[in-house]
Structures are given as C-alpha cells and as structure tokens.
N, C-alpha and C positions, 0 to 999 in steps of 0.2 A: 201647155195647159192639159191637165189630167181630167178625163171624164170619170164617171163612176166605175166603169169596167176597169179602167187602167188602175185606179186606186185600189180596187178589189184585188187585182192581179198582184200589185206590190205587197199588199197586206198578206195575201195568201202565200206568196213566195217567202216572206219573212217568217210566217208561221210554219211553213214547210221546213225551212232551214233550222229553226229552233227545234221543232218536233223530230227532225232527222238526227240532229246532234244528240238529243236526249235518248232517242231510240238506240242509236249506235253506242252510246255510252253504256246503256243497260245491257245490250247484247255483249259488248266487250267484257263488262264486269261479270256477267253470268258465266262466261267461259274462261275466266281468269286472265283476261287480256287487258292490256293498256289500250286506250282508243287508237293510238298510233299503230299498234300491232294489228288491230282490225282493219285499219286503212291499208296496211301492207297486204293483208289477205285480199282485199278488194282490188288493189293494183295488180297483184300477181294473177288474180282471177280474170281480169280484163285484158292484161297485156301478155300474160304467159311468163315463163321463166325469165328472170332478169339478173343482170350482174348487180353486185352490191352497189356500185356507183350509180347505176341507173335507178335502182330502187330508192337509194338515199335521196337522189335528186327529186324523184317523184313525190317523196314524202316530206321533203324539206328538212331532213335531219342530217347530222354529221355522220361520218363513217363510224365513229365510236358509238353514236346513238343507234345506228342501224345494226351494229353487231349485237347490241342488247335485244333489239326487236327480233332479229333472226334467231338468236339463241332461245328466246321465249317461245317463238313459233315452233322451233324444232323440239323443244322440251314438251310441248303440248301436242306433238304429232301432227301439226298443221303444215309443216314445210320441211324441205330437205335442201341440203347443198349438193349440187351435182356438177360434174364436169360439162363444159360446153362442148357438144359434139363437133362443132365447127373449129374449135380451138381448145384442145385438151388442157392447155395451161390456164385457161380461165375457168372460174367457178361461177355458177349461177344459183340463184335461189328459186325454188319451184314449190308450188303447193303439193302436198302429199295427199293423194286420194285416200279416203278411209273414213272410219266412223267419226273421228273428231271433226273433219271437214264437213261431212254430211250433217252432223248435228248443228254446226255453225250455220250452214246454208239453210237448214230447216227453220231457223229463226225468221227467215224472210218470206216464208210461205204465205202468211196472212197478208203481208204487204203486197206480194205478187198477185194474190187473188183479188185484193181490193182494186189494184190498178187494172187488172184484166176485166173486172166487172164494170168499172167506170168507162173503160175504152169500148167495151161491147155495146154500150148505149150510144156510141158515136158512129156516124157513118164514115166511110173511108176518106172523104174529103176533110171532115173535121179531124180525124186522126192524123192526116197528113199535115194539117196546120199546126196541131199540137206538137207533132214530131219536129217540124221545122223550127218552131219557136224554141223548144227545149234544146235542140242541137245548136242553135245560134246562141242561146243563153250560156251553155257550158263551154262554147268556143270563145266566148268573150274574155278579154284579158282581165 
C-alpha cells in the first residue's frame, strides 16, 4: 500500500526521468551530438578511459554503432583514441580535456547549483538518507 509520500516519490522520479531525458536531448543537440554520444561522454567521465568493447556494452550499442559515436566525439574534439599503457596492443577511448569538453560540462552548472542548494537545506542525516536511497535506486536491476 502506498502512502502519499510514496506516491509523491514515484511521481517525482517519473518527472525527473522525463525532465532529465529532455534536458540531455537539448544539451546533446546544442553541441551537435546524438543523445548516445552524450551518454558516452558521461560514461567516460565517470569510468575513465575505456576499451571500445567496454564502452559499447555500457551504452548498449553494437561495435559498429560505437565506431560512429567515437568518430563523432573525436571530430568534435571531445575524445581521443589512445594506447592502453598496460597493453600497448589495446586502444582505449578517453575524454579530451579542452574547450569543447569544458563547454559541454558548463551546461550542467545550473543543475549542479540547484542540487547543491537543495542539499544545503538538509542536515547530514537527511543527506545520508537521500544518498543511500539514490545509490540503492541506481544499483537496482
């Protein structure tokens, strides 16, 4: 049985998902990216340099689809192909620091500021509950 707070959480999560999708789509389009390209930037930003196979798996695309993603990111100065220092036979895809990546990251400054402001109004125990809930949510299958 759902109480009012639970119903509000479900509605808010749906609204957040829709709003996030629309925001990501606008950011991608404003930088000449496909939404999958932007997701690749996020994956590389959180995981660091990745092999093509690992990145394709994380994005749920084929190797051919990933080649197109990586080619677009390289053309826009957002990524590079580099040799894996642990195994020079392997190639990894990595983000390329620079103005293009800085501009893309800048799109998130207003979101980051809003989250920071909302969290600043919460005490440490409340922030811990929020953090635990979100970690459990993203870890769910």
